[in-house]
C-alpha positions in Angstrom: 63.8 -34.0 3.7 66.3 -34.2 6.5 67.2 -30.6 6.0 63.6 -29.6 6.2 63.2 -31.3 9.6 66.4 -29.7 10.8 65.2 -26.3 9.7 61.9 -26.9 11.6 63.6 -28.1 14.7 66.1 -25.2 14.7 63.6 -22.4 13.9 60.4 -23.8 15.4 59.8 -20.9 17.7 60.1 -18.3 14.9 57.8 -20.4 12.7 55.3 -20.7 15.5 55.3 -16.9 16.0 54.9 -16.3 12.3 52.0 -18.7 12.0 50.4 -17.1 15.1 50.9 -13.7 13.6 49.2 -14.8 10.4 46.4 -16.3 12.4 45.9 -13.2 14.4 45.8 -11.0 11.3 43.2 -13.3 9.8 41.2 -13.2 13.0 41.2 -9.3 13.0 40.2 -9.2 9.3 37.3 -11.7 9.9 36.2 -9.9 13.0 36.2 -6.6 11.2 34.2 -8.0 8.3 31.7 -9.6 10.7 31.4 -6.4 12.7 30.9 -4.3 9.5 28.1 -6.7 8.3 26.5 -6.6 11.7 26.5 -2.8 11.8 25.1 -2.7 8.3 22.4 -5.2 9.2 21.6 -3.4 12.4 21.4 0.0 10.7 19.2 -1.4 8.0 16.9 -3.1 10.5 16.5 0.1 12.5 15.8 2.1 9.4 13.3 -0.5 8.2 11.5 -0.4 11.5 11.4 3.4 11.6 10.0 3.4 8.0 7.2 1.0 9.0 6.4 3.2 12.0 6.3 6.3 9.9 4.2 4.6 7.3 1.6 3.6 9.9 1.7 7.0 11.5 1.2 8.8 8.2 -1.6 6.4 7.2 -3.5 7.0 10.4 -2.9 10.7 10.1 -4.4 10.6 6.6 -7.4 8.7 8.0 -7.9 11.3 10.7 -7.6 14.3 8.4 -10.0 12.7 5.9 -12.6 12.3 8.6 -12.1 16.0 9.7 -12.2 17.1 6.1 -15.4 15.3 5.2 -17.1 16.5 8.4 -16.3 20.1 7.6 -17.1 19.8 3.9 -20.4 18.2 4.5 -21.4 20.9 7.0 -20.2 23.4 4.4 -17.9 25.2 6.8 -15.7 26.7 4.1 -13.0 28.2 6.4 -12.4 25.0 8.4 -12.7 22.8 5.3 -10.2 25.0 3.5 -7.7 24.8 6.3 -8.2 21.0 6.7 -7.9 20.6 2.9 -4.5 22.3 3.0 -3.4 20.0 5.9 -4.8 17.0 4.0 -2.8 17.8 0.9 0.4 18.1 2.9 -0.5 14.8 4.7 -1.0 13.1 1.4 2.4 14.2 0.1 4.1 13.0 3.3 2.1 9.7 3.1 3.0 9.1 -0.5 6.7 9.7 0.3 6.7 7.3 3.2 4.7 4.8 1.0 7.4 5.0 -1.7 10.2 4.6 0.9 8.5 1.6 2.4 8.6 -0.1 -1.0 12.4 -0.1 -0.8 12.3 -2.5 2.1 9.7 -4.9 0.7 10.1 -7.9 -1.6 9.6 -7.0 -5.3 6.9 -9.7 -5.6 4.6 -7.4 -3.7 5.2 -4.4 -6.0 2.0 -5.0 -8.2 -0.2 -5.1 -5.1 1.5 -2.1 -3.6 1.2 -0.2 -6.9 -2.5 -1.0 -7.1 -2.9 0.2 -3.5 -1.0 3.4 -4.3 -3.2 4.0 -7.3 -6.4 3.5 -5.3 -5.3 5.9 -2.6 -4.1 8.4 -5.1 -7.4 8.2 -7.0 -9.2 8.7 -3.7 -7.1 11.8 -3.0 -7.9 13.1 -6.5 -11.7 12.4 -6.1 -11.7 14.2 -2.7 -9.8 17.1 -4.2 -12.3 17.5 -7.1 -15.1 17.2 -4.6 -13.7 20.0 -2.5 -13.4 22.3 -5.6 -17.0 21.5 -6.6 -18.4 22.1 -3.2 -16.9 25.5 -2.7 -17.0 26.7 -6.3 -20.6 27.7 -5.8 -21.3 26.4 -9.4 -23.3 23.4 -8.3 -26.3 23.2 -6.1 -26.2 21.1 -2.9 -28.5 18.4 -4.5 -26.2 18.2 -7.6 -23.2 17.8 -5.3 -24.9 15.1 -3.3 -26.0 13.1 -6.3 -22.6 13.4 -8.0 -20.6 12.6 -4.9 -22.7 10.1 -3.1 -19.7 7.8 -2.8 -17.9 10.3 -0.7 -18.9 9.7 2.9 -17.0 9.1 6.0 -18.1 5.4 6.1 -17.0 4.7 2.5 -13.7 6.5 2.8 -13.0 4.8 6.2 -13.7 1.4 4.6 -11.4 2.1 1.6 -8.6 3.4 3.9 -9.0 0.4 6.4 -8.9 -2.1 3.5 -5.7 -0.5 2.2 -4.2 -0.4 5.6 -5.1 -4.1 6.2 -3.5 -5.0 2.8 -0.4 -3.1 3.7 -0.2 -4.8 7.1 -0.6 -8.3 5.6 2.2 -7.5 3.0 4.5 -6.2 5.7 3.8 -9.2 8.0 4.3 -11.7 5.2 7.5 -9.9 4.0 9.1 -9.9 7.4 7.8 -13.3 8.6 5.6 -11.9 11.4 2.7 -14.1 12.3 -0.7 -12.4 12.9 -1.5 -12.5 16.6 -5.2 -13.4 17.4 
């Protein structure tokens, strides 16, 4: 024991420097790890926020294109409706991509609700697509089209879209802990 204390008293400065060097190396490693986690979290947060913005933008664009499409289709303006139908199909593809990407950032407990919403919107897209084909195929009379597709109106579509958007907003708010501001 006496030798140990003699060793400490003789080499105290070197021991102190050695302990400080180990402490400094540990500090660098911890700082590096914290910074790496911070960068990862920051990048993930930025990406999540951009995904939510893109989702809303795409959702609102779908709503706008649907209204345009229904206006042109109801007025039987084939050229404008055809152009709008093409734009609408592209908008649906972009929207479904952003919808799928948004699901990556949400808790899995919301997956059944999101899948149901996705299915409803996809079915709406399919119904509108079939409606478009029937309207411009000239195989059905206008009264047949109106009776078969009485559910396709701007008001009904807008209601379905707004209900889906409200559900998505609630899920996003709940998932990220954002309170609804009234």
